[in-house]
N, CA, C, O and CB atoms as a CASP TS submission, in Angstrom:
PFRMAT TS
TARGET T0000
AUTHOR 0000-0000-0000
METHOD Language model
MODEL 1
PARENT N/A
ATOM      1  N   MET     1     -87.887  96.581 102.087  1.00  0.00           N
ATOM      2  CA  MET     1     -87.241  96.724 102.047  1.00  0.00           C
ATOM      3  C   MET     1     -87.003  96.372 103.169  1.00  0.00           C
ATOM      4  O   MET     1     -85.866  96.481 103.628  1.00  0.00           O
ATOM      5  CB  MET     1     -87.088  97.423 101.569  1.00  0.00           C
ATOM      6  N   GLY     2     -88.185  95.785 103.986  1.00  0.00           N
ATOM      7  CA  GLY     2     -87.760  95.186 105.233  1.00  0.00           C
ATOM      8  C   GLY     2     -87.604  93.343 104.663  1.00  0.00           C
ATOM      9  O   GLY     2     -88.089  92.490 105.406  1.00  0.00           O
ATOM     10  N   THR     3     -87.254  93.119 103.995  1.00  0.00           N
ATOM     11  CA  THR     3     -87.618  92.024 102.963  1.00  0.00           C
ATOM     12  C   THR     3     -86.191  91.596 103.343  1.00  0.00           C
ATOM     13  O   THR     3     -85.737  90.675 104.022  1.00  0.00           O
ATOM     14  CB  THR     3     -88.097  92.410 101.170  1.00  0.00           C
ATOM     15  N   TRP     4     -85.467  92.979 102.399  1.00  0.00           N
ATOM     16  CA  TRP     4     -84.011  92.809 102.336  1.00  0.00           C
ATOM     17  C   TRP     4     -83.218  92.929 103.440  1.00  0.00           C
ATOM     18  O   TRP     4     -82.302  92.136 103.657  1.00  0.00           O
ATOM     19  CB  TRP     4     -83.507  93.614 101.523  1.00  0.00           C
ATOM     20  N   GLN     5     -83.565  94.140 104.393  1.00  0.00           N
ATOM     21  CA  GLN     5     -83.068  94.216 105.662  1.00  0.00           C
ATOM     22  C   GLN     5     -83.042  92.696 106.915  1.00  0.00           C
ATOM     23  O   GLN     5     -82.267  92.464 107.843  1.00  0.00           O
ATOM     24  CB  GLN     5     -83.978  95.425 106.147  1.00  0.00           C
ATOM     25  N   SER     6     -83.982  92.088 106.511  1.00  0.00           N
ATOM     26  CA  SER     6     -83.847  90.817 107.504  1.00  0.00           C
ATOM     27  C   SER     6     -82.940  90.153 106.879  1.00  0.00           C
ATOM     28  O   SER     6     -82.063  89.575 107.520  1.00  0.00           O
ATOM     29  CB  SER     6     -85.106  89.881 107.786  1.00  0.00           C
ATOM     30  N   SER     7     -82.996  90.099 105.100  1.00  0.00           N
ATOM     31  CA  SER     7     -82.715  88.533 104.795  1.00  0.00           C
ATOM     32  C   SER     7     -80.604  89.232 104.588  1.00  0.00           C
ATOM     33  O   SER     7     -79.634  88.475 104.579  1.00  0.00           O
ATOM     34  CB  SER     7     -84.008  87.606 102.693  1.00  0.00           C
ATOM     35  N   SER     8     -80.574  90.043 104.522  1.00  0.00           N
ATOM     36  CA  SER     8     -78.968  90.811 104.740  1.00  0.00           C
ATOM     37  C   SER     8     -78.450  90.418 106.668  1.00  0.00           C
ATOM     38  O   SER     8     -77.386  89.978 107.105  1.00  0.00           O
ATOM     39  CB  SER     8     -79.249  93.198 104.422  1.00  0.00           C
ATOM     40  N   ALA     9     -79.546  90.759 107.292  1.00  0.00           N
ATOM     41  CA  ALA     9     -78.773  90.488 108.701  1.00  0.00           C
ATOM     42  C   ALA     9     -78.405  88.739 109.467  1.00  0.00           C
ATOM     43  O   ALA     9     -77.623  88.153 110.216  1.00  0.00           O
ATOM     44  CB  ALA     9     -79.849  91.323 109.818  1.00  0.00           C
ATOM     45  N   THR    10     -79.877  88.501 108.433  1.00  0.00           N
ATOM     46  CA  THR    10     -79.217  87.131 108.196  1.00  0.00           C
ATOM     47  C   THR    10     -78.297  86.384 107.453  1.00  0.00           C
ATOM     48  O   THR    10     -77.844  85.323 107.882  1.00  0.00           O
ATOM     49  CB  THR    10     -79.830  86.598 108.017  1.00  0.00           C
ATOM     50  N   SER    11     -78.175  86.572 107.024  1.00  0.00           N
ATOM     51  CA  SER    11     -76.401  86.604 105.571  1.00  0.00           C
ATOM     52  C   SER    11     -75.031  87.177 106.421  1.00  0.00           C
ATOM     53  O   SER    11     -73.933  86.685 106.160  1.00  0.00           O
ATOM     54  CB  SER    11     -76.634  88.349 103.719  1.00  0.00           C
ATOM     55  N   ASP    12     -75.128  87.947 107.162  1.00  0.00           N
ATOM     56  CA  ASP    12     -74.594  88.079 108.254  1.00  0.00           C
ATOM     57  C   ASP    12     -74.152  87.858 109.104  1.00  0.00           C
ATOM     58  O   ASP    12     -73.010  88.168 109.443  1.00  0.00           O
ATOM     59  CB  ASP    12     -74.736  88.257 108.519  1.00  0.00           C
ATOM     60  N   ARG    13     -75.054  87.165 109.776  1.00  0.00           N
ATOM     61  CA  ARG    13     -75.257  86.941 111.129  1.00  0.00           C
ATOM     62  C   ARG    13     -74.377  85.143 110.893  1.00  0.00           C
ATOM     63  O   ARG    13     -73.629  84.592 111.700  1.00  0.00           O
ATOM     64  CB  ARG    13     -77.298  87.120 111.698  1.00  0.00           C
ATOM     65  N   MET    14     -74.824  84.635 109.548  1.00  0.00           N
ATOM     66  CA  MET    14     -74.384  83.418 109.341  1.00  0.00           C
ATOM     67  C   MET    14     -72.806  83.167 108.962  1.00  0.00           C
ATOM     68  O   MET    14     -72.420  82.005 108.839  1.00  0.00           O
ATOM     69  CB  MET    14     -75.225  82.954 108.375  1.00  0.00           C
ATOM     70  N   GLN    15     -71.616  84.599 108.720  1.00  0.00           N
ATOM     71  CA  GLN    15     -70.913  84.339 107.899  1.00  0.00           C
ATOM     72  C   GLN    15     -69.797  85.006 109.050  1.00  0.00           C
ATOM     73  O   GLN    15     -68.567  85.039 109.066  1.00  0.00           O
ATOM     74  CB  GLN    15     -71.261  84.834 106.369  1.00  0.00           C
ATOM     75  N   ARG    16     -71.192  85.683 110.301  1.00  0.00           N
ATOM     76  CA  ARG    16     -70.016  85.819 111.335  1.00  0.00           C
ATOM     77  C   ARG    16     -69.958  84.880 111.662  1.00  0.00           C
ATOM     78  O   ARG    16     -68.978  84.507 111.018  1.00  0.00           O
ATOM     79  CB  ARG    16     -69.970  86.594 112.393  1.00  0.00           C
ATOM     80  N   GLU    17     -70.194  84.224 112.115  1.00  0.00           N
ATOM     81  CA  GLU    17     -71.164  82.142 113.008  1.00  0.00           C
ATOM     82  C   GLU    17     -69.420  81.357 112.289  1.00  0.00           C
ATOM     83  O   GLU    17     -68.494  80.933 112.981  1.00  0.00           O
ATOM     84  CB  GLU    17     -73.940  80.882 111.343  1.00  0.00           C
ATOM     85  N   ASN    18     -69.497  81.404 110.549  1.00  0.00           N
ATOM     86  CA  ASN    18     -69.192  80.906 109.893  1.00  0.00           C
ATOM     87  C   ASN    18     -67.377  80.669 110.137  1.00  0.00           C
ATOM     88  O   ASN    18     -66.732  79.622 110.183  1.00  0.00           O
ATOM     89  CB  ASN    18     -69.838  81.489 108.904  1.00  0.00           C
ATOM     90  N   VAL    19     -66.728  82.769 110.319  1.00  0.00           N
ATOM     91  CA  VAL    19     -65.860  83.241 110.137  1.00  0.00           C
ATOM     92  C   VAL    19     -65.162  82.500 111.803  1.00  0.00           C
ATOM     93  O   VAL    19     -64.144  81.810 111.846  1.00  0.00           O
ATOM     94  CB  VAL    19     -66.125  84.826 109.699  1.00  0.00           C
ATOM     95  N   GLU    20     -65.941  82.841 112.914  1.00  0.00           N
ATOM     96  CA  GLU    20     -65.935  82.129 114.100  1.00  0.00           C
ATOM     97  C   GLU    20     -65.659  81.074 114.309  1.00  0.00           C
ATOM     98  O   GLU    20     -64.844  80.905 115.216  1.00  0.00           O
ATOM     99  CB  GLU    20     -66.722  82.104 114.551  1.00  0.00           C
ATOM    100  N   ARG    21     -66.283  79.658 113.463  1.00  0.00           N
ATOM    101  CA  ARG    21     -66.129  78.560 113.310  1.00  0.00           C
ATOM    102  C   ARG    21     -64.891  78.161 112.795  1.00  0.00           C
ATOM    103  O   ARG    21     -64.481  77.049 113.128  1.00  0.00           O
ATOM    104  CB  ARG    21     -67.005  78.217 112.747  1.00  0.00           C
ATOM    105  N   ILE    22     -64.008  79.073 111.812  1.00  0.00           N
ATOM    106  CA  ILE    22     -62.790  79.113 111.258  1.00  0.00           C
ATOM    107  C   ILE    22     -61.845  79.043 112.493  1.00  0.00           C
ATOM    108  O   ILE    22     -61.249  78.028 112.853  1.00  0.00           O
ATOM    109  CB  ILE    22     -62.615  80.356 110.347  1.00  0.00           C
ATOM    110  N   ARG    23     -61.787  80.387 113.153  1.00  0.00           N
ATOM    111  CA  ARG    23     -60.983  80.956 114.162  1.00  0.00           C
ATOM    112  C   ARG    23     -60.989  80.139 115.013  1.00  0.00           C
ATOM    113  O   ARG    23     -59.841  79.824 115.324  1.00  0.00           O
ATOM    114  CB  ARG    23     -61.286  82.122 114.656  1.00  0.00           C
ATOM    115  N   GLU    24     -61.964  79.480 115.714  1.00  0.00           N
ATOM    116  CA  GLU    24     -62.473  79.333 116.524  1.00  0.00           C
ATOM    117  C   GLU    24     -62.197  79.674 118.246  1.00  0.00           C
ATOM    118  O   GLU    24     -61.747  79.313 119.333  1.00  0.00           O
ATOM    119  CB  GLU    24     -62.603  78.423 116.130  1.00  0.00           C
ATOM    120  N   VAL    25     -62.978  80.814 117.322  1.00  0.00           N
ATOM    121  CA  VAL    25     -63.808  81.992 118.483  1.00  0.00           C
ATOM    122  C   VAL    25     -65.059  81.983 118.861  1.00  0.00           C
ATOM    123  O   VAL    25     -65.973  81.619 118.123  1.00  0.00           O
ATOM    124  CB  VAL    25     -63.869  83.328 118.077  1.00  0.00           C
ATOM    125  N   GLU    26     -65.213  82.400 120.090  1.00  0.00           N
ATOM    126  CA  GLU    26     -66.902  82.860 119.959  1.00  0.00           C
ATOM    127  C   GLU    26     -66.941  84.453 120.756  1.00  0.00           C
ATOM    128  O   GLU    26     -66.092  84.844 121.558  1.00  0.00           O
ATOM    129  CB  GLU    26     -68.176  81.472 121.011  1.00  0.00           C
ATOM    130  N   THR    27     -68.112  85.198 120.314  1.00  0.00           N
ATOM    131  CA  THR    27     -67.950  86.088 120.060  1.00  0.00           C
ATOM    132  C   THR    27     -69.102  86.908 121.460  1.00  0.00           C
ATOM    133  O   THR    27     -69.948  87.494 120.785  1.00  0.00           O
ATOM    134  CB  THR    27     -68.083  86.113 118.484  1.00  0.00           C
ATOM    135  N   TYR    28     -69.348  87.090 122.548  1.00  0.00           N
ATOM    136  CA  TYR    28     -68.998  88.007 123.799  1.00  0.00           C
ATOM    137  C   TYR    28     -69.318  89.551 123.666  1.00  0.00           C
ATOM    138  O   TYR    28     -68.746  90.386 122.967  1.00  0.00           O
ATOM    139  CB  TYR    28     -67.428  87.900 124.095  1.00  0.00           C
ATOM    140  N   ARG    29     -70.814  89.761 124.867  1.00  0.00           N
ATOM    141  CA  ARG    29     -71.011  91.425 124.768  1.00  0.00           C
ATOM    142  C   ARG    29     -70.055  91.102 125.920  1.00  0.00           C
ATOM    143  O   ARG    29     -69.836  90.061 126.539  1.00  0.00           O
ATOM    144  CB  ARG    29     -72.738  92.468 124.977  1.00  0.00           C
ATOM    145  N   ASP    30     -69.347  92.880 126.035  1.00  0.00           N
ATOM    146  CA  ASP    30     -67.945  93.298 126.855  1.00  0.00           C
ATOM    147  C   ASP    30     -68.989  94.064 127.776  1.00  0.00           C
ATOM    148  O   ASP    30     -69.551  95.058 127.316  1.00  0.00           O
ATOM    149  CB  ASP    30     -66.443  94.372 125.943  1.00  0.00           C
ATOM    150  N   PRO    31     -69.226  93.683 128.899  1.00  0.00           N
ATOM    151  CA  PRO    31     -70.340  95.099 130.066  1.00  0.00           C
ATOM    152  C   PRO    31     -69.610  95.995 130.795  1.00  0.00           C
ATOM    153  O   PRO    31     -70.048  96.747 131.666  1.00  0.00           O
ATOM    154  CB  PRO    31     -71.360  94.449 131.517  1.00  0.00           C
ATOM    155  N   HIS    32     -67.487  95.798 130.073  1.00  0.00           N
ATOM    156  CA  HIS    32     -67.329  96.572 130.820  1.00  0.00           C
ATOM    157  C   HIS    32     -66.722  97.308 129.328  1.00  0.00           C
ATOM    158  O   HIS    32     -67.389  98.165 128.749  1.00  0.00           O
ATOM    159  CB  HIS    32     -66.575  96.211 132.257  1.00  0.00           C
ATOM    160  N   TYR    33     -65.357  96.837 128.807  1.00  0.00           N
ATOM    161  CA  TYR    33     -65.616  97.715 127.728  1.00  0.00           C
ATOM    162  C   TYR    33     -66.815  98.178 127.263  1.00  0.00           C
ATOM    163  O   TYR    33     -66.806  99.400 127.409  1.00  0.00           O
ATOM    164  CB  TYR    33     -65.168  97.280 126.823  1.00  0.00           C
ATOM    165  N   GLY    34     -67.489  97.937 126.944  1.00  0.00           N
ATOM    166  CA  GLY    34     -69.010  97.797 125.762  1.00  0.00           C
ATOM    167  C   GLY    34     -67.872  97.253 124.228  1.00  0.00           C
ATOM    168  O   GLY    34     -66.677  97.217 123.937  1.00  0.00           O
ATOM    169  N   GLY    35     -69.493  96.846 123.498  1.00  0.00           N
ATOM    170  CA  GLY    35     -69.428  96.323 122.524  1.00  0.00           C
ATOM    171  C   GLY    35     -69.262  94.762 122.921  1.00  0.00           C
ATOM    172  O   GLY    35     -70.010  94.013 123.548  1.00  0.00           O
ATOM    173  N   THR    36     -68.125  94.577 122.377  1.00  0.00           N
ATOM    174  CA  THR    36     -67.953  92.537 121.964  1.00  0.00           C
ATOM    175  C   THR    36     -66.708  91.986 122.089  1.00  0.00           C
ATOM    176  O   THR    36     -65.808  92.648 121.572  1.00  0.00           O
ATOM    177  CB  THR    36     -68.246  91.988 120.236  1.00  0.00           C
ATOM    178  N   VAL    37     -66.445  91.125 122.543  1.00  0.00           N
ATOM    179  CA  VAL    37     -64.521  90.568 121.892  1.00  0.00           C
ATOM    180  C   VAL    37     -65.112  89.100 121.934  1.00  0.00           C
ATOM    181  O   VAL    37     -66.163  88.640 122.381  1.00  0.00           O
ATOM    182  CB  VAL    37     -62.538  90.869 123.336  1.00  0.00           C
ATOM    183  N   GLN    38     -63.631  88.352 121.064  1.00  0.00           N
ATOM    184  CA  GLN    38     -64.236  87.130 120.648  1.00  0.00           C
ATOM    185  C   GLN    38     -63.109  85.996 121.308  1.00  0.00           C
ATOM    186  O   GLN    38     -62.000  85.573 120.982  1.00  0.00           O
ATOM    187  CB  GLN    38     -64.444  87.090 118.851  1.00  0.00           C
ATOM    188  N   LEU    39     -63.866  85.821 122.184  1.00  0.00           N
ATOM    189  CA  LEU    39     -62.762  84.453 122.933  1.00  0.00           C
ATOM    190  C   LEU    39     -62.902  83.054 122.107  1.00  0.00           C
ATOM    191  O   LEU    39     -63.506  82.640 121.117  1.00  0.00           O
ATOM    192  CB  LEU    39     -63.328  83.963 124.816  1.00  0.00           C
ATOM    193  N   SER    40     -61.842  82.487 123.249  1.00  0.00           N
ATOM    194  CA  SER    40     -61.910  81.283 122.615  1.00  0.00           C
ATOM    195  C   SER    40     -63.214  80.305 122.601  1.00  0.00           C
ATOM    196  O   SER    40     -64.082  80.640 123.406  1.00  0.00           O
ATOM    197  CB  SER    40     -60.893  80.647 123.139  1.00  0.00           C
ATOM    198  N   ASN    41     -63.512  79.059 121.754  1.00  0.00           N
ATOM    199  CA  ASN    41     -64.508  78.671 121.946  1.00  0.00           C
ATOM    200  C   ASN    41     -64.971  77.069 122.406  1.00  0.00           C
ATOM    201  O   ASN    41     -65.987  76.378 122.468  1.00  0.00           O
ATOM    202  CB  ASN    41     -64.899  79.101 120.980  1.00  0.00           C
ATOM    203  N   HIS    42     -63.122  76.961 122.754  1.00  0.00           N
ATOM    204  CA  HIS    42     -63.275  75.933 123.548  1.00  0.00           C
ATOM    205  C   HIS    42     -63.060  75.658 125.093  1.00  0.00           C
ATOM    206  O   HIS    42     -62.335  74.970 125.810  1.00  0.00           O
ATOM    207  CB  HIS    42     -62.681  75.259 123.010  1.00  0.00           C
ATOM    208  N   TYR    43     -64.222  76.695 125.224  1.00  0.00           N
ATOM    209  CA  TYR    43     -64.361  76.596 127.085  1.00  0.00           C
ATOM    210  C   TYR    43     -66.271  76.726 126.459  1.00  0.00           C
ATOM    211  O   TYR    43     -66.591  76.688 125.271  1.00  0.00           O
ATOM    212  CB  TYR    43     -63.303  78.592 128.600  1.00  0.00           C
ATOM    213  N   GLN    44     -67.256  76.876 127.641  1.00  0.00           N
ATOM    214  CA  GLN    44     -68.719  76.983 127.788  1.00  0.00           C
ATOM    215  C   GLN    44     -68.325  78.041 128.544  1.00  0.00           C
ATOM    216  O   GLN    44     -67.963  78.822 127.664  1.00  0.00           O
ATOM    217  CB  GLN    44     -69.720  75.794 128.389  1.00  0.00           C
ATOM    218  N   HIS    45     -68.215  78.388 129.192  1.00  0.00           N
ATOM    219  CA  HIS    45     -68.466  79.857 130.410  1.00  0.00           C
ATOM    220  C   HIS    45     -67.515  80.563 130.407  1.00  0.00           C
ATOM    221  O   HIS    45     -66.402  80.088 130.630  1.00  0.00           O
ATOM    222  CB  HIS    45     -68.619  79.634 132.021  1.00  0.00           C
ATOM    223  N   ALA    46     -67.737  82.161 130.099  1.00  0.00           N
ATOM    224  CA  ALA    46     -67.062  82.837 130.143  1.00  0.00           C
ATOM    225  C   ALA    46     -67.159  84.059 131.356  1.00  0.00           C
ATOM    226  O   ALA    46     -68.296  84.332 131.738  1.00  0.00           O
ATOM    227  CB  ALA    46     -67.072  83.039 128.994  1.00  0.00           C
ATOM    228  N   TRP    47     -66.302  84.610 131.813  1.00  0.00           N
ATOM    229  CA  TRP    47     -66.361  85.632 132.639  1.00  0.00           C
ATOM    230  C   TRP    47     -65.630  86.232 132.721  1.00  0.00           C
ATOM    231  O   TRP    47     -64.460  85.849 132.739  1.00  0.00           O
ATOM    232  CB  TRP    47     -66.551  85.534 133.519  1.00  0.00           C
ATOM    233  N   GLN    48     -66.165  88.016 132.849  1.00  0.00           N
ATOM    234  CA  GLN    48     -65.408  89.274 132.320  1.00  0.00           C
ATOM    235  C   GLN    48     -64.922  89.757 134.392  1.00  0.00           C
ATOM    236  O   GLN    48     -65.734  90.309 135.134  1.00  0.00           O
ATOM    237  CB  GLN    48     -66.908  90.791 131.042  1.00  0.00           C
ATOM    238  N   LEU    49     -63.420  89.327 134.849  1.00  0.00           N
ATOM    239  CA  LEU    49     -63.045  89.613 136.177  1.00  0.00           C
ATOM    240  C   LEU    49     -63.604  91.778 136.259  1.00  0.00           C
ATOM    241  O   LEU    49     -64.102  92.412 135.328  1.00  0.00           O
ATOM    242  CB  LEU    49     -60.868  89.057 136.321  1.00  0.00           C
ATOM    243  N   ARG    50     -63.274  92.292 137.606  1.00  0.00           N
ATOM    244  CA  ARG    50     -63.484  94.235 137.755  1.00  0.00           C
ATOM    245  C   ARG    50     -62.587  94.290 136.551  1.00  0.00           C
ATOM    246  O   ARG    50     -62.974  94.552 135.413  1.00  0.00           O
ATOM    247  CB  ARG    50     -62.722  95.378 139.513  1.00  0.00           C
ATOM    248  N   ASP    51     -61.594  94.073 136.837  1.00  0.00           N
ATOM    249  CA  ASP    51     -60.406  94.957 136.198  1.00  0.00           C
ATOM    250  C   ASP    51     -61.028  94.949 134.578  1.00  0.00           C
ATOM    251  O   ASP    51     -60.976  95.925 133.829  1.00  0.00           O
ATOM    252  CB  ASP    51     -58.558  94.109 136.397  1.00  0.00           C
ATOM    253  N   GLY    52     -61.577  93.722 134.256  1.00  0.00           N
ATOM    254  CA  GLY    52     -61.251  94.613 132.875  1.00  0.00           C
ATOM    255  C   GLY    52     -61.034  92.713 132.060  1.00  0.00           C
ATOM    256  O   GLY    52     -61.491  92.204 131.036  1.00  0.00           O
ATOM    257  N   THR    53     -60.053  92.156 133.254  1.00  0.00           N
ATOM    258  CA  THR    53     -59.407  90.421 132.452  1.00  0.00           C
ATOM    259  C   THR    53     -60.520  89.417 132.107  1.00  0.00           C
ATOM    260  O   THR    53     -61.519  89.775 132.732  1.00  0.00           O
ATOM    261  CB  THR    53     -58.319  89.329 133.685  1.00  0.00           C
ATOM    262  N   TYR    54     -60.765  88.380 131.425  1.00  0.00           N
ATOM    263  CA  TYR    54     -61.572  87.744 131.687  1.00  0.00           C
ATOM    264  C   TYR    54     -61.041  86.092 131.906  1.00  0.00           C
ATOM    265  O   TYR    54     -59.829  85.886 131.834  1.00  0.00           O
ATOM    266  CB  TYR    54     -62.488  88.092 130.745  1.00  0.00           C
ATOM    267  N   VAL    55     -62.004  84.897 132.180  1.00  0.00           N
ATOM    268  CA  VAL    55     -61.304  84.245 132.820  1.00  0.00           C
ATOM    269  C   VAL    55     -62.849  82.479 131.774  1.00  0.00           C
ATOM    270  O   VAL    55     -63.913  82.630 131.173  1.00  0.00           O
ATOM    271  CB  VAL    55     -61.128  84.979 135.058  1.00  0.00           C
ATOM    272  N   LEU    56     -62.387  81.738 131.975  1.00  0.00           N
ATOM    273  CA  LEU    56     -63.031  80.839 130.380  1.00  0.00           C
ATOM    274  C   LEU    56     -63.469  79.681 131.348  1.00  0.00           C
ATOM    275  O   LEU    56     -63.911  80.451 132.201  1.00  0.00           O
ATOM    276  CB  LEU    56     -61.577  80.183 128.746  1.00  0.00           C
ATOM    277  N   THR    57     -63.614  78.889 131.695  1.00  0.00           N
ATOM    278  CA  THR    57     -64.067  77.819 132.458  1.00  0.00           C
ATOM    279  C   THR    57     -64.935  76.310 131.259  1.00  0.00           C
ATOM    280  O   THR    57     -65.685  76.416 130.288  1.00  0.00           O
ATOM    281  CB  THR    57     -65.274  78.729 133.683  1.00  0.00           C
ATOM    282  N   ASN    58     -64.626  75.651 131.631  1.00  0.00           N
ATOM    283  CA  ASN    58     -66.180  74.974 130.869  1.00  0.00           C
ATOM    284  C   ASN    58     -66.712  74.468 132.939  1.00  0.00           C
ATOM    285  O   ASN    58     -67.503  73.543 133.124  1.00  0.00           O
ATOM    286  CB  ASN    58     -65.733  72.754 129.071  1.00  0.00           C
ATOM    287  N   ASP    59     -66.455  74.803 133.452  1.00  0.00           N
ATOM    288  CA  ASP    59     -66.817  74.576 134.638  1.00  0.00           C
ATOM    289  C   ASP    59     -67.847  75.275 135.394  1.00  0.00           C
ATOM    290  O   ASP    59     -67.597  76.318 135.998  1.00  0.00           O
ATOM    291  CB  ASP    59     -65.883  74.621 135.187  1.00  0.00           C
ATOM    292  N   ALA    60     -69.228  74.621 135.375  1.00  0.00           N
ATOM    293  CA  ALA    60     -70.826  75.099 135.285  1.00  0.00           C
ATOM    294  C   ALA    60     -71.025  75.909 136.334  1.00  0.00           C
ATOM    295  O   ALA    60     -71.661  76.958 136.224  1.00  0.00           O
ATOM    296  CB  ALA    60     -71.961  73.946 135.365  1.00  0.00           C
ATOM    297  N   SER    61     -70.442  75.453 137.572  1.00  0.00           N
ATOM    298  CA  SER    61     -69.965  75.582 138.867  1.00  0.00           C
ATOM    299  C   SER    61     -69.088  76.812 139.766  1.00  0.00           C
ATOM    300  O   SER    61     -69.106  77.271 140.908  1.00  0.00           O
ATOM    301  CB  SER    61     -69.307  74.577 138.841  1.00  0.00           C
ATOM    302  N   PHE    62     -68.394  77.005 138.603  1.00  0.00           N
ATOM    303  CA  PHE    62     -67.655  77.982 139.089  1.00  0.00           C
ATOM    304  C   PHE    62     -68.023  79.099 139.080  1.00  0.00           C
ATOM    305  O   PHE    62     -68.764  79.601 138.235  1.00  0.00           O
ATOM    306  CB  PHE    62     -66.715  78.033 138.681  1.00  0.00           C
ATOM    307  N   ASP    63     -67.290  79.910 140.527  1.00  0.00           N
ATOM    308  CA  ASP    63     -68.024  81.659 140.525  1.00  0.00           C
ATOM    309  C   ASP    63     -66.620  82.016 140.925  1.00  0.00           C
ATOM    310  O   ASP    63     -65.947  81.236 141.598  1.00  0.00           O
ATOM    311  CB  ASP    63     -69.608  82.291 141.891  1.00  0.00           C
ATOM    312  N   PRO    64     -66.028  83.540 140.398  1.00  0.00           N
ATOM    313  CA  PRO    64     -64.493  84.010 140.277  1.00  0.00           C
ATOM    314  C   PRO    64     -64.930  84.325 141.729  1.00  0.00           C
ATOM    315  O   PRO    64     -64.531  83.423 142.466  1.00  0.00           O
ATOM    316  CB  PRO    64     -63.804  85.375 139.021  1.00  0.00           C
ATOM    317  N   ALA    65     -65.549  85.200 142.343  1.00  0.00           N
ATOM    318  CA  ALA    65     -65.804  85.574 143.687  1.00  0.00           C
ATOM    319  C   ALA    65     -65.332  84.636 145.006  1.00  0.00           C
ATOM    320  O   ALA    65     -64.533  85.115 145.811  1.00  0.00           O
ATOM    321  CB  ALA    65     -67.226  85.728 143.700  1.00  0.00           C
ATOM    322  N   ARG    66     -65.643  83.843 145.111  1.00  0.00           N
ATOM    323  CA  ARG    66     -65.483  82.733 145.749  1.00  0.00           C
ATOM    324  C   ARG    66     -63.974  81.676 144.970  1.00  0.00           C
ATOM    325  O   ARG    66     -63.859  80.726 145.745  1.00  0.00           O
ATOM    326  CB  ARG    66     -67.106  82.040 145.655  1.00  0.00           C
ATOM    327  N   ALA    67     -63.255  81.575 144.212  1.00  0.00           N
ATOM    328  CA  ALA    67     -61.931  81.413 143.539  1.00  0.00           C
ATOM    329  C   ALA    67     -61.109  82.212 143.743  1.00  0.00           C
ATOM    330  O   ALA    67     -60.064  81.724 144.174  1.00  0.00           O
ATOM    331  CB  ALA    67     -61.917  81.368 142.351  1.00  0.00           C
ATOM    332  N   PHE    68     -61.118  83.858 143.553  1.00  0.00           N
ATOM    333  CA  PHE    68     -60.381  84.804 143.140  1.00  0.00           C
ATOM    334  C   PHE    68     -60.774  85.983 143.650  1.00  0.00           C
ATOM    335  O   PHE    68     -60.614  87.136 143.250  1.00  0.00           O
ATOM    336  CB  PHE    68     -60.316  84.829 141.909  1.00  0.00           C
ATOM    337  N   GLY    69     -61.635  85.253 145.163  1.00  0.00           N
ATOM    338  CA  GLY    69     -61.935  86.465 146.176  1.00  0.00           C
ATOM    339  C   GLY    69     -62.584  88.254 145.280  1.00  0.00           C
ATOM    340  O   GLY    69     -62.617  89.333 145.870  1.00  0.00           O
ATOM    341  N   VAL    70     -62.932  88.061 144.062  1.00  0.00           N
ATOM    342  CA  VAL    70     -63.150  88.718 143.313  1.00  0.00           C
ATOM    343  C   VAL    70     -64.170  88.823 142.572  1.00  0.00           C
ATOM    344  O   VAL    70     -64.398  87.963 141.721  1.00  0.00           O
ATOM    345  CB  VAL    70     -62.483  88.683 142.912  1.00  0.00           C
ATOM    346  N   GLY    71     -65.204  90.191 142.800  1.00  0.00           N
ATOM    347  CA  GLY    71     -65.950  90.222 141.607  1.00  0.00           C
ATOM    348  C   GLY    71     -65.981  89.882 139.983  1.00  0.00           C
ATOM    349  O   GLY    71     -64.995  89.802 139.250  1.00  0.00           O
ATOM    350  N   ALA    72     -66.875  89.766 139.747  1.00  0.00           N
ATOM    351  CA  ALA    72     -66.443  89.194 138.556  1.00  0.00           C
ATOM    352  C   ALA    72     -68.531  88.997 136.925  1.00  0.00           C
ATOM    353  O   ALA    72     -69.452  88.290 137.335  1.00  0.00           O
ATOM    354  CB  ALA    72     -65.476  87.117 139.506  1.00  0.00           C
ATOM    355  N   GLN    73     -68.613  89.343 136.214  1.00  0.00           N
ATOM    356  CA  GLN    73     -69.736  89.041 135.187  1.00  0.00           C
ATOM    357  C   GLN    73     -69.706  88.215 134.633  1.00  0.00           C
ATOM    358  O   GLN    73     -68.505  87.976 134.506  1.00  0.00           O
ATOM    359  CB  GLN    73     -69.995  89.697 134.358  1.00  0.00           C
ATOM    360  N   ARG    74     -70.781  86.789 133.644  1.00  0.00           N
ATOM    361  CA  ARG    74     -70.912  86.101 133.450  1.00  0.00           C
ATOM    362  C   ARG    74     -70.952  87.578 132.406  1.00  0.00           C
ATOM    363  O   ARG    74     -71.241  88.756 132.615  1.00  0.00           O
ATOM    364  CB  ARG    74     -71.551  84.987 134.034  1.00  0.00           C
ATOM    365  N   LEU    75     -70.449  86.706 131.076  1.00  0.00           N
ATOM    366  CA  LEU    75     -70.194  87.330 129.773  1.00  0.00           C
ATOM    367  C   LEU    75     -71.378  86.025 129.520  1.00  0.00           C
ATOM    368  O   LEU    75     -71.474  84.877 129.952  1.00  0.00           O
ATOM    369  CB  LEU    75     -68.326  87.453 128.934  1.00  0.00           C
ATOM    370  N   GLU    76     -72.368  87.063 128.384  1.00  0.00           N
ATOM    371  CA  GLU    76     -73.444  86.255 127.676  1.00  0.00           C
ATOM    372  C   GLU    76     -72.870  86.325 126.322  1.00  0.00           C
ATOM    373  O   GLU    76     -72.421  87.361 125.832  1.00  0.00           O
ATOM    374  CB  GLU    76     -75.031  86.845 127.780  1.00  0.00           C
ATOM    375  N   ARG    77     -72.904  85.205 125.751  1.00  0.00           N
ATOM    376  CA  ARG    77     -72.475  85.028 123.935  1.00  0.00           C
ATOM    377  C   ARG    77     -73.674  86.203 123.686  1.00  0.00           C
ATOM    378  O   ARG    77     -74.421  86.507 124.616  1.00  0.00           O
ATOM    379  CB  ARG    77     -72.851  82.960 122.868  1.00  0.00           C
ATOM    380  N   ALA    78     -73.791  86.829 122.365  1.00  0.00           N
ATOM    381  CA  ALA    78     -73.644  87.816 121.171  1.00  0.00           C
ATOM    382  C   ALA    78     -74.671  87.153 119.851  1.00  0.00           C
ATOM    383  O   ALA    78     -74.443  86.250 119.046  1.00  0.00           O
ATOM    384  CB  ALA    78     -71.784  87.907 120.674  1.00  0.00           C
ATOM    385  N   PRO    79     -75.395  87.689 119.968  1.00  0.00           N
ATOM    386  CA  PRO    79     -76.480  87.188 118.950  1.00  0.00           C
ATOM    387  C   PRO    79     -75.900  87.149 117.817  1.00  0.00           C
ATOM    388  O   PRO    79     -76.521  86.786 116.818  1.00  0.00           O
ATOM    389  CB  PRO    79     -77.717  87.986 118.790  1.00  0.00           C
TER
END
């Protein structure tokens, strides 16, 4: 049973990743609303501002608090 569950989980993850590539999205954990959110995969970094909106950037040194003066949380990609 454990082998089947592990194989099924791997298959589900691979299917999700294939669909993400086709749709050009990446799945992130959503700390504000819970669950996950899919955002454009054209950016390397995703942030969620205090009001729940998202900021995407390729700038690794970007800091929303400095740029916008608001609190934010860096989003983690979902496994």
